C-alpha positions as CSV (number, residue, x, y, z in Angstrom):
1,X,0.0,0.0,0.0
2,X,1.2,3.6,-0.6
3,X,2.9,4.9,2.5
4,X,1.8,8.4,1.9
5,X,-1.3,8.8,3.9
6,X,-2.3,5.2,3.6
7,X,-4.6,5.3,6.6
8,X,-6.4,8.2,5.2
9,X,-7.1,6.4,2.1
10,X,-8.4,3.5,3.9
11,X,-10.7,5.8,6.0
12,X,-11.8,7.4,2.6
13,X,-12.8,3.9,1.5
14,X,-14.9,3.3,4.6
15,X,-16.5,6.7,4.3
16,X,-17.4,6.0,0.7
17,X,-18.9,2.7,1.5
18,X,-20.5,4.0,4.7
19,X,-19.2,0.8,6.3
20,X,-16.1,-0.1,8.4
21,X,-15.6,-3.7,7.2
22,X,-13.3,-6.1,8.8
23,X,-10.9,-5.9,5.9
24,X,-10.6,-2.1,6.2
25,X,-10.3,-2.2,10.0
26,X,-7.5,-4.9,9.7
27,X,-5.7,-2.9,7.0
28,X,-5.7,0.1,9.1
29,X,-4.4,-1.7,12.1
30,X,-1.7,-3.3,9.8
31,X,-0.5,0.2,8.6
32,X,-0.5,1.6,12.2
33,X,1.7,-1.4,13.2
34,X,3.9,-1.2,10.1
35,X,4.4,2.4,10.3
36,X,4.9,2.7,14.0
37,X,3.5,6.3,14.1
38,X,0.5,8.2,12.7
39,X,0.8,11.3,10.6
40,X,-1.2,14.4,11.4
41,X,-3.4,13.8,8.3
42,X,-4.1,10.1,9.2
43,X,-4.9,11.1,12.6
44,X,-7.4,13.6,11.4
45,X,-8.9,11.0,9.1
46,X,-9.3,8.6,12.0
47,X,-10.9,11.2,14.1
48,X,-13.3,11.9,11.2
49,X,-14.0,8.1,10.9
50,X,-14.8,7.9,14.7
51,X,-17.0,10.9,14.6
52,X,-19.0,9.6,11.7
53,X,-19.4,6.2,13.5
54,X,-20.5,8.1,16.7
55,X,-23.1,9.9,14.6
56,X,-24.4,6.7,13.1
57,X,-23.5,7.5,9.5
58,X,-20.8,4.7,9.3
59,X,-21.8,1.1,10.1
60,X,-19.4,-1.3,11.7
61,X,-19.9,-4.5,9.8
62,X,-19.2,-7.8,11.7
63,X,-17.1,-10.6,10.4
64,X,-19.1,-13.3,8.6
């Protein structure tokens, strides 16, 4: 995955789908682990994702 704001791109995918799927969540966690840090832009993207989930606009999808 592109290391430049890769988490932001994954968050964008979740926002587009209006769902946080297990695949997207796992990819975000993998990127956080791989990078060992979070950029300001990726952090803001995650804040937006959490706010959208809290507002009920993004659905957390369970594993099948």
